[in-house]
C-alpha positions as CSV (number, residue, x, y, z in Angstrom):
1,M,103.0,132.5,234.4
2,V,101.5,129.6,236.4
3,D,104.1,127.3,237.9
4,K,103.7,123.6,238.3
5,N,102.6,123.6,241.9
6,Q,100.0,126.3,241.3
7,F,98.7,124.4,238.2
8,Q,98.3,121.2,240.3
9,F,96.6,123.2,243.0
10,I,94.1,124.7,240.6
11,F,93.5,121.3,239.0
12,L,92.8,119.7,242.4
13,V,90.4,122.4,243.6
14,T,88.6,122.4,240.3
15,L,88.0,118.7,240.5
16,L,86.7,119.1,244.1
17,S,84.4,122.0,243.1
18,S,83.1,120.1,240.1
19,I,82.0,116.8,241.5
20,S,78.9,117.9,243.4
21,L,77.4,119.8,240.5
22,F,78.3,117.1,238.0
23,S,76.8,114.3,240.0
24,T,73.5,116.2,240.4
25,D,73.1,117.5,236.8
26,I,74.0,114.2,235.0
27,F,70.6,112.6,235.8
28,L,68.4,115.7,235.3
29,P,67.0,114.5,231.9
30,A,66.1,111.2,233.5
31,L,63.9,112.6,236.3
32,P,60.6,111.7,234.6
33,Q,61.9,108.2,233.9
34,M,63.1,107.8,237.5
35,A,59.7,108.9,238.8
36,E,58.2,106.2,236.6
37,F,60.7,103.6,237.8
38,F,60.1,104.3,241.5
39,Q,56.4,104.7,240.9
40,C,56.3,108.1,242.5
41,S,55.1,111.6,241.6
42,P,57.4,114.3,240.1
43,A,57.1,116.2,243.4
44,Q,58.4,113.1,245.2
45,I,61.5,112.7,243.0
46,Q,62.1,116.4,243.3
47,M,61.9,116.0,247.1
48,S,65.0,113.8,246.8
49,F,66.9,116.9,245.8
50,S,65.6,118.8,248.8
51,I,66.5,116.1,251.3
52,S,70.0,115.7,249.8
53,L,70.6,119.4,249.8
54,I,69.6,119.7,253.5
55,G,72.1,116.9,254.1
56,I,74.8,118.7,252.2
57,A,74.1,121.9,254.2
58,A,74.6,120.1,257.5
59,C,77.7,118.4,256.1
60,H,79.1,121.8,255.1
61,L,78.8,123.2,258.6
62,L,80.4,120.2,260.1
63,T,83.0,119.7,257.4
64,G,84.2,123.3,257.8
65,L,84.7,122.9,261.5
66,L,86.4,119.6,261.2
67,A,88.7,120.9,258.4
68,D,89.9,123.7,260.7
69,R,90.4,121.3,263.5
70,F,91.9,118.2,261.9
71,G,93.3,119.5,258.6
72,R,92.0,119.3,255.0
73,K,93.3,116.0,253.8
74,K,91.7,113.6,256.3
75,V,88.2,115.1,255.9
76,L,88.6,115.2,252.2
77,L,89.6,111.6,251.8
78,F,86.7,110.4,253.9
79,G,84.3,112.5,251.9
80,M,85.5,111.2,248.5
81,I,85.3,107.5,249.7
82,L,81.7,108.1,250.9
83,F,80.8,109.8,247.6
84,T,82.0,106.9,245.5
85,T,80.4,104.2,247.6
86,A,77.1,106.0,247.7
87,S,77.1,106.5,244.0
88,I,77.2,102.8,243.5
89,L,74.4,102.3,246.0
90,C,72.2,104.8,244.1
91,A,72.4,102.7,241.0
92,L,71.3,99.7,243.0
93,A,68.3,101.4,244.7
94,Q,64.9,99.7,244.2
95,T,62.6,102.1,246.1
96,I,62.4,105.9,246.3
97,Q,63.2,105.7,250.0
98,Q,66.5,103.8,249.3
99,F,67.4,106.2,246.5
100,V,66.8,109.3,248.7
101,L,69.0,107.8,251.5
102,F,71.9,106.8,249.1
103,R,71.6,110.2,247.3
104,L,71.9,111.9,250.7
105,L,75.1,110.0,251.5
106,Q,76.4,110.8,248.0
107,A,75.6,114.5,248.4
108,I,77.3,114.6,251.8
109,G,80.5,113.0,250.4
110,G,80.6,115.3,247.3
111,G,79.8,118.4,249.4
112,S,82.9,118.0,251.4
113,G,84.9,118.6,248.2
114,S,83.4,122.0,247.6
115,V,83.9,123.1,251.2
116,I,87.6,122.0,251.3
117,S,88.3,123.6,247.8
118,R,87.1,127.0,249.0
119,T,89.0,126.7,252.2
120,L,92.2,125.8,250.4
121,I,91.9,128.9,248.2
122,V,91.5,131.4,251.0
123,D,94.4,129.6,252.8
124,R,96.6,130.8,250.0
125,Y,95.3,134.0,248.5
126,D,94.0,137.5,249.3
127,R,90.5,138.8,248.1
128,K,91.5,140.0,244.7
129,E,93.6,136.9,243.9
130,A,90.8,134.7,245.3
131,V,88.4,136.3,242.8
132,K,90.8,135.3,240.0
133,I,91.1,131.8,241.2
134,F,87.4,131.4,241.7
135,S,86.9,132.8,238.2
136,T,89.3,130.3,236.9
137,I,87.9,127.2,238.5
138,F,84.2,128.0,238.2
139,P,84.0,128.0,234.4
140,I,86.1,124.8,234.2
141,A,83.8,123.2,236.8
142,S,80.8,124.5,234.9
143,I,81.9,122.7,231.8
144,G,81.2,119.5,233.7
145,G,77.8,120.9,234.6
146,A,77.2,121.8,230.9
147,I,78.0,118.4,229.5
148,A,76.6,116.3,232.4
149,P,72.9,116.5,231.3
150,F,74.0,115.9,227.7
151,I,75.9,112.7,228.8
152,G,73.2,111.7,231.1
153,G,70.5,112.1,228.5
154,Y,72.3,109.8,226.0
155,M,73.1,107.2,228.7
156,T,69.5,107.1,229.8
157,Y,68.3,106.9,226.2
158,F,70.7,104.0,225.2
159,W,70.9,102.2,228.5
160,T,69.2,103.2,231.8
161,W,69.4,106.0,234.4
162,Q,71.3,103.6,236.7
163,V,74.3,103.7,234.3
164,T,74.7,107.4,235.1
165,F,75.4,106.6,238.7
166,I,77.9,103.9,237.8
167,F,79.7,106.5,235.6
168,I,79.7,109.0,238.5
169,A,81.3,106.3,240.8
170,I,84.0,105.9,238.2
171,V,84.6,109.7,238.2
172,G,84.7,109.6,242.0
173,V,87.5,107.0,241.9
174,G,89.4,109.2,239.5
175,I,89.1,112.2,241.8
176,L,90.0,110.2,244.9
177,T,93.2,109.0,243.0
178,S,94.0,112.6,242.0
179,V,93.7,113.8,245.6
180,I,96.2,111.2,246.7
181,I,98.6,111.7,243.8
182,L,98.4,115.5,243.6
183,E,98.5,116.0,247.4
184,N,99.9,119.4,248.2
185,K,101.5,119.0,251.6
186,E,101.2,122.6,252.5
187,A,97.6,123.1,251.2
188,L,96.2,119.9,252.6
189,S,98.1,120.0,255.9
190,P,96.2,120.8,259.1
191,S,95.3,124.5,259.5
192,S,98.2,126.7,260.6
193,T,96.1,128.1,263.4
194,P,96.7,126.6,266.9
195,I,94.9,123.3,267.5
196,E,92.1,123.9,270.0
197,P,89.8,121.4,271.8
198,L,86.7,120.6,269.7
199,S,84.1,121.6,272.2
200,S,80.6,122.7,271.5
201,Q,81.2,125.9,273.4
202,L,84.2,126.8,271.2
203,A,82.4,125.7,268.0
204,G,79.5,127.9,269.0
205,K,81.7,130.9,269.6
206,K,83.5,130.5,266.3
207,H,80.2,130.2,264.4
208,L,78.9,133.3,266.2
209,E,81.9,135.3,265.1
210,V,81.2,134.4,261.5
211,V,77.4,134.8,261.4
212,T,77.5,138.2,263.0
213,N,79.7,139.6,260.3
214,L,77.3,141.6,258.2
215,E,79.6,141.8,255.2
216,F,79.9,138.0,255.2
217,I,76.2,137.4,255.6
218,A,75.2,139.8,252.8
219,H,77.5,138.1,250.4
220,V,76.2,134.7,251.5
221,C,72.6,135.8,250.9
222,I,73.5,136.9,247.4
223,I,74.9,133.5,246.7
224,A,71.9,131.8,248.2
225,A,69.6,133.8,246.0
226,C,71.6,132.8,242.9
227,F,71.7,129.2,243.9
228,S,68.0,129.0,244.6
229,A,67.0,130.6,241.3
230,F,69.4,128.3,239.4
231,R,68.3,125.1,241.2
232,S,64.6,125.9,240.9
233,Y,65.1,126.1,237.1
234,I,67.3,123.0,237.0
235,V,64.8,120.8,238.9
236,E,61.5,122.0,237.4
237,S,62.5,122.6,233.8
238,P,62.7,118.9,232.8
239,F,59.0,118.6,233.6
240,V,58.3,121.9,231.7
241,F,60.1,120.5,228.6
242,T,58.4,117.1,228.9
243,A,55.0,118.8,229.1
244,Q,56.0,120.7,225.9
245,G,56.6,117.4,224.2
246,F,60.3,116.9,224.1
247,D,62.2,113.6,224.8
248,V,65.1,112.9,227.1
249,Q,67.8,113.5,224.4
250,E,66.4,116.9,223.5
251,I,66.1,117.9,227.1
252,G,69.7,117.1,227.7
253,R,70.8,119.5,225.0
254,F,68.6,122.3,226.4
255,Y,71.1,122.8,229.3
256,M,74.0,123.5,227.1
257,L,73.3,127.2,226.5
258,P,72.6,128.2,230.1
259,S,75.8,126.4,231.2
260,V,77.9,128.1,228.5
261,S,76.4,131.4,229.6
262,Y,77.6,130.7,233.2
263,I,81.0,129.9,231.9
264,I,81.2,133.1,229.9
265,G,80.1,135.0,233.0
266,N,82.9,133.4,235.0
267,L,85.5,134.2,232.3
268,L,84.3,137.8,232.1
269,A,84.6,138.1,235.9
270,K,88.2,137.0,235.7
271,R,88.9,139.6,233.0
272,L,87.1,142.5,234.6
273,I,88.6,142.0,238.0
274,Q,91.9,143.1,236.5
275,N,90.6,146.7,236.2
276,Q,87.6,146.8,238.5
277,M,87.1,146.6,242.2
278,P,85.2,143.5,243.5
279,N,82.2,145.7,244.5
280,Q,81.9,147.1,241.0
281,L,81.9,143.7,239.5
282,L,79.3,142.6,242.0
283,R,77.1,145.5,240.9
284,T,77.4,144.5,237.3
285,G,76.5,140.9,238.0
286,M,73.5,141.9,240.1
287,I,72.1,144.2,237.2
288,L,72.4,141.3,234.8
289,F,70.8,138.9,237.3
290,V,67.8,141.1,237.8
291,F,67.5,141.9,234.1
292,G,67.5,138.2,233.3
293,A,64.7,137.6,235.7
294,A,62.6,140.4,234.2
295,C,63.2,139.0,230.7
296,L,62.1,135.6,232.0
297,L,58.8,137.0,233.2
298,V,58.2,138.8,229.8
299,V,59.1,136.0,227.4
300,T,57.2,133.3,229.3
301,Y,54.1,135.5,229.1
302,I,54.4,136.1,225.4
303,F,55.7,132.6,224.4
304,P,54.4,130.3,227.2
305,F,55.0,127.1,225.1
306,S,58.4,127.9,223.6
307,P,61.3,126.2,225.3
308,Y,63.8,128.4,223.5
309,A,62.3,131.6,224.9
310,L,62.6,130.1,228.4
311,I,66.2,128.9,227.8
312,I,67.4,132.3,226.3
313,A,66.0,134.4,229.1
314,M,67.3,132.0,231.8
315,S,70.7,132.1,230.1
316,M,70.8,135.9,230.7
317,L,70.0,135.4,234.3
318,I,72.7,132.6,234.6
319,F,75.2,134.9,232.9
320,G,74.7,137.3,235.8
321,N,75.2,134.3,238.1
322,G,78.5,133.7,236.4
323,L,79.7,137.2,237.5
324,L,78.2,137.0,241.0
325,F,79.3,133.6,242.1
326,P,83.1,134.0,242.1
327,T,82.9,137.7,243.2
328,A,80.5,137.0,246.1
329,S,82.3,133.8,247.1
330,A,85.6,135.7,247.4
331,G,83.9,138.6,249.2
332,A,82.3,136.2,251.8
333,M,85.4,134.1,252.4
334,T,87.7,137.1,252.8
335,A,85.4,139.0,255.0
336,V,86.3,136.8,258.0
337,P,89.6,136.0,259.6
338,K,91.5,133.2,257.9
339,K,91.5,131.1,261.1
340,H,87.7,130.8,260.6
341,A,88.0,129.9,256.8
342,G,86.7,126.4,257.3
343,I,83.7,127.4,259.2
344,A,83.0,130.3,256.8
345,S,83.2,128.0,253.8
346,G,80.9,125.5,255.5
347,F,78.3,128.2,256.4
348,L,78.6,129.6,252.9
349,G,77.8,126.3,251.2
350,A,75.2,125.3,253.8
351,S,73.2,128.5,253.3
352,G,73.0,128.0,249.6
353,F,71.9,124.4,249.9
354,I,69.3,125.2,252.6
355,A,67.8,128.0,250.4
356,S,67.8,125.7,247.4
357,A,66.3,122.8,249.4
358,L,63.4,125.1,250.4
359,A,62.9,126.3,246.9
360,I,63.0,122.8,245.4
361,S,60.5,121.5,248.0
362,W,58.0,124.1,246.8
363,V,58.7,124.6,243.0
364,G,57.1,121.3,241.8
365,D,53.8,121.8,243.5
366,F,53.6,125.5,242.6
367,C,54.7,125.2,238.9
368,Q,53.5,121.8,237.8
369,G,55.4,122.0,234.6
370,D,54.1,125.5,233.7
371,A,56.8,127.9,232.3
372,Q,55.0,131.1,233.4
373,K,54.7,129.9,237.0
374,L,58.3,128.9,237.0
375,A,59.3,132.4,235.9
376,F,57.3,133.9,238.8
377,F,58.8,131.4,241.2
378,I,62.4,132.3,240.1
379,A,61.6,136.0,240.6
380,V,61.3,135.5,244.3
381,P,64.9,134.6,245.1
382,V,66.1,137.3,242.6
383,V,64.3,140.0,244.6
384,F,65.8,138.6,247.8
385,G,69.3,138.8,246.2
386,L,68.7,142.4,245.1
387,I,67.7,143.3,248.7
388,S,70.8,141.6,250.0
389,Y,73.0,143.5,247.5
390,L,71.4,146.9,248.4
391,T,72.0,146.1,252.1
392,L,75.7,145.3,251.4
393,A,76.1,148.5,249.3
394,S,74.6,150.6,252.2
395,H,76.9,148.8,254.7
396,S,80.0,149.5,252.4
397,R,79.2,153.2,252.2
398,H,78.8,153.3,256.0
399,C,82.2,151.5,256.4
400,E,83.9,154.2,254.4
401,T,83.5,156.6,257.3
402,T,83.1,154.2,260.2
403,A,85.8,151.9,261.5
404,G,85.1,148.4,262.7
405,C,81.6,148.0,261.3
406,H,81.8,144.4,260.2
407,I,80.2,143.1,263.3
408,L,76.5,143.5,263.8
409,K,75.6,145.5,266.9
């Protein structure tokens, strides 16, 4: 039975986890129209994603440190105000340079929400409970990701792509209001660890303790692989579907099945964690992740011009993502001491965004709207994720007989 305070807490962290994904996915169907508006190439409009993701990555690292030092609430409120303001500026942009700058600011503001939400969860729960909470909020957050392209497609069709950013700004105001109204004094108070001077030497020492934790790094690499595969598909697929002759409304609908697959994966993770250990659940998710990538390679070779073959195979891969994300997130965040939760959360998010930024910067030039090339491109981060999982599994077996093996020697 969930009490009122826990329900409000889950509601708050779900909102914070949703906003970054929602604000990115809502204008995906409009990417070709935006490239035409700004008179730039598809690769240039995709580059706006890469730059914003790099900005989010830097924001994650700094936000985690500041959250540990000054408390969750102050950092969170500033981030949400920045997000809302930048969303309005995105709608007013007249050049691709202006849009990239304002999108960067929007992404930084929204990124603070996801950092703080993960930090709040590990402030309150152990690893197994954290998996349950992550498995609760991820599918709810994914509903936003599922309906965002659908909403954005219709907004662009009936009005313009600028309307999507006005809508995002309104959502930002709603989340900012919720943060203020539903403030949990215990959860959003400054970290319970002693306040220390915010020096570069101390910050470097804390980051070193986190990044030399092999268990943490292996989980982070798995998440980065999942994130890169997913974002490569999200950014390139509108151009694949456009080349196949589909309009913006139809493209918006094409993202429903993959999003639902992710939600089902999250819900299944929550159910399976009742009877399985987190490492068993991680193995199941990785098998599905790799199997989905193999299916993607096969179906795009047999049916290179069918959007439905691409969508179904990608949905299998994303179903595996749905199992991996909450399990690997909880594994990473609980592998480090709670006093470093903010830094760990920031590094976790930053790693995923940096990997995605690199993938997005290359996917457009490599694929050029070709489904087969996209399948091969996605296979690269999948292989990286598999290698990371095998490394983690080997490390776990070693830890069964060796004490104190978290830190790399």
